[in-house]
N, C-alpha and C positions, 0 to 999 in steps of 0.2 A: 440747605445742603445736608445730605446724609452724613452722620458722624462716621469716622473711619472704623473699620471692623476691629473689635476688641474682644478677643477670646480669652477667658479664664477658665480654669478647671477647679471645681469644688469636689468634695469627696467622691471617689469612684468606687462602686461596689461591683465586684466581679466574682463569679462562681469559681470554686477551687479548680474546676476542670479546665479553666481558660489558660491560654498563654497570656498572663495578665501583666499589666503595667503597675508600677507602684502608685499607691493612692496619693493624691495631692490635696492640699487644703488651701483655702483662701482666707487670709486674715482681714478682718474689718475693724474699723475704729468707730465706736459709738459716739454720737454727738453728745456733749455735755452742756447742760444749761448753766449759765453763769449768772449769779445774782450780785448786783452791786448796790451799795447804800451810801448815803451821805449824811453827815452829822452837822448840826448847827446849834448855836446858842439860842436860837429863837424858839418860841413855843412849838412843841411838836403836836401836830394834829393826830387824831386817832387813825390807825391804819385803815385803808380801804379794804373791803372784802376781796378775796382772791378772785381773779377772773379766769374762768375755765375756757380754754380755746375749743372751738368747735372742730372736731376732726374733719379732715378733708376726705370726702368719700372716694373710694378707689374701686375700680371694676374688679370683680373676682377673676381669678386665673381662668384661662381657657385651655381645654384639653383637645388636642387633635391626634390622629393616628397616622402612622406611615406603614404601608405594606409594599411588598415587592415580589414579582415573579410568582404570582399566585394562581393564574387563571386556568386550572386544570379540572375543576369540578370533581375533586377527590376528597377523601377524608382528612388529609393534612390541611388542605385549604379550608375546609369546614371548621377544623379546630382553631385555626388562626382567626377566622371570622367570628367565632364564638368569643375568643379572647378579646378582640377589638370591641365587639358589642358589649362586653361586660364593663368596659370603661365609659360607655355612652359618650363618645367623643362628639364635639361640635361638628367636625368634618373629618374626612379621610383623604389622604394624599397617597397616590400610588406612583412608584418609580418605574412602572412599566411591566410588560409581558402580562397583560391582563387577559390574554387569550392564548391557549394552546390547542392544537387540533384534537387532543384527547377529550376536550370538553364537548365536542360535537356541535350540532346546530348548523344552520345555514344562514348566510347573509347576516341581516341585523339580528337574527336569533342567536348567533354565536355568542355575543356578549351577554345575552339574557342567561345563557347557561353558565358562563364563566364569572360574571360580575353581578348581574341583576339578582340572581338567585341568592347571593350572599350579602350584598351591600345595598339592597333595595331602599332601606330607610334613609340613605344618604343621597339617593339619586333623584334628579329631576331633569326635565327637558330632554329625555331620551326618546329614541324612535326605534321600535322593535316589533317584530312579528311574534316574539316569544311570549309565553304565558306565565313564566315563573315570576317575572316582575314587569308587567306590560307597560307601566307608565311611571314607575318610581313613586316613592312615598314622601319625599321631602317637599316642603313648600318652596324652597329655594335650593338650587343645586349645592350639595355639600360633598361631592366626590370629584377629585381633581387628579386625573392620571397623566403620566407621561407616556409617550409611545415607546415600546420596546421592540426588539428585533422580531419577536414572535407575533407582535401585532401586525408586522409586515408579512412574514413568511407563512403564517398559519391562518390569519383572519382574511382570507381572500374573498373577493378582490380587494386589494389593499392599495392605498390606505383608506379607500372609500368605505369599507365595512366599519372601521373604527370611527371615521369622521361622520358617518351617517347615524351611528348609534348615539354618540355623545354630542352635546352642544356645549362647547367649552369657551370660557369658564362657566357660562350659564347666564340666564336672564338676570339682569340687575347688577352684573359685574362689568367693570371697565377693562378691556383688553387692548393694549397698545400695539400688538404685533400685526394686527390685521388678518390673522389666520388662526386656525385651531391646532396646527401641527406643533407649534410652540406658542406660548401665551403667558400672560401675567394676570394677577388678580391680587386684591388686598383683602385680608381677613383680620379685623381688629388691628393690632400693632404690627402685623407681619405682612410684608410684601413678598409674594411668591413669584418666582420666574421659572416656568416649566419649559425646558428645552427639548428639542428633538435631536437626539444624539446619533440617530441612524444615518448611515451614508446615503440613503435615498433622499435625504432632505435637500430640496432644490436650492435653499438658501445657504447651504454649506454647513460644516460642523467644526472647522478649525478656527483658531482665534482671529484670523483675518477675514472670516466669512461675514456675510450680511447678517446672519443670525447673531453672531458674536458682537457685531457693531450695534445691533439693536439692544442686546443685553447691556453692553457697556454704557450706552446712552441712558437707558432706563434705570440702571443702578445709580448713575450719577444724579438722576432727577428724583429718585425716590425720597420721600419725606417720612417714611415709616421708621419705627424704632428698630425693626429687624428686616433684613433682606435674606431670604432663603432661596437658593438655586436648587432645582430638582431636575435630574435627567436619568436616563437608563444606564448608560455605559460609564463606569466609574473612572475618573481620572487616575486614581491610585487604588490598586487592589492586590492583595497577596494570595488570591486564589490560584489554584493550579490549572484551572480550565481556560480562563480568559486572560486574567492579569490586568495590568494597567492599560489605559488608552491614551497614548501621547497626544493624539489629535484633540482630546478634551481637556488637556492640561492648560486651560486658559488662566490668565492672571486674575482669578476671581477675587482674591483678597485686595489687590490694588484697585480693582473696579468698584469695590464696596460691598461684596458679599460677606455675610457673617458665617454661613453654613452652606455646605454642598451635600446633597443626599442623592445617592445613586442605587442601582440594583445590578442586574445582569449576572453578577457572581452570586451563586446560591449559598451565601455565607452572611455572617454579620461581622463588620469590622469598623473600628474607629481609627482614623488617621489624622494626626495633627501636623499640618504643613502650612508654612507661610503665615502663621499667626491665626489661622482659622481651622475649623473642624470639617473633615470629610467623613461621611458615613457611607458604608455599603450595607444595604438592607435588602437581601434577596431570599429570605427564608419564609416566604409566604405560602409555600405548599409544594414547591418543585423539589426533585431529588437534589440532595445537598452535595456541595463540592468540598474537596480537600484543599488544604493550604500548602503553599510552597514557601520559599524564603521570604520573610516579611519585608515589605517595602519600607523605605525610610519614613519614620514618623508613625508607623503602626504601633498602637498601644493596646488595643483589644482585638482579639480574633476569636470567633465562636462559630461552631458548625454542628453541635451535638444534636439539636432538634430545631423545630420550626418556631417562629415567633414574630413579633411586630414591635414597633416603637410607639410608646405613649409619650407625647410631648406636652409639657405644661408651659403655657405662655403667660408672661406678664410684660408690662412695658420695659422692665429692667432686667429680666432673666428669661432664658429658654432652658428648660430642663428636659433632656432626652433620656428616657428609660427604655432599654430593650428588655422585653420579658418573653419567656418561652410560653408554649401552649399549656404548660403546667402551672404557669403563673410565677415562675422563678425569675428573679431579677438578675440579669447577666451583666448589665452595664448601666451606670447612671452618670450622666455628664451634663454639667450646667455651664452655659455660656452667659456672661454678664458684661454689661457696659462698664468701662472704667471711667 
């Protein structure tokens, strides 16, 4: 059974221009080795040589990237893609809106213009008539998108254009949903659940829907160290253009999620609710939004320029760093198991 979600905050680094939250720290206790001895009147034998324990090998941390609302084929998107490429992440997760009409192209060539041209090295199993990234460069798919509203409204005919281009989650992965509109996959110690939060989803988008029932069941069955939910429309957002989405305010924490990551709002925000962390990450290259009154639990809000999240994964910690296209660190947040 998956352990219940346990979110802790370790030091938070925020640019001075932010509406920032106070930094928090986590205190830990180092384990101490205790030596005991016994005395006796009997003859004492010479001490045995010390025994050196063999260290238990551990896997090195894995880095992945999160991008959102990026698919315009413009200079701001290109700057974010260069930032992401500089990290050499093992894989890339997108919170949606991977295509806007301004990117051009037709049918399967649309995503070649908006996605393949920038993230070819992480793509596999794609089908396109485009020439900027005709087949993908990854041996195994390492690009995992959610569907955004512009993937419906701009990438016509929809959702066929999106579903024809991507094969999700890709060859070699197990997906329990039976479809590609929403799906799950496991990468190392992380189990990802990518939702379709658009109202066109035939299996519904509120917490009583068939999609939500699938998520609840699979979170309960997950044996991974970490469960991350990804969708496009944020349950909670302080942006002035869209705001929060009540239909998506599912009981993620009760069901076993550790983190929820969304886009749609062209901002960066971190919200602490129900003992877990909610991120809004929509600064992938689209025009930026303003903020309004902060939602309850909002601790970091940023919209000065574009950027992406670099996530460092170990079996015991998830560290989310949001960096700008200039490489400045806006927010660093670590989730750890208690």
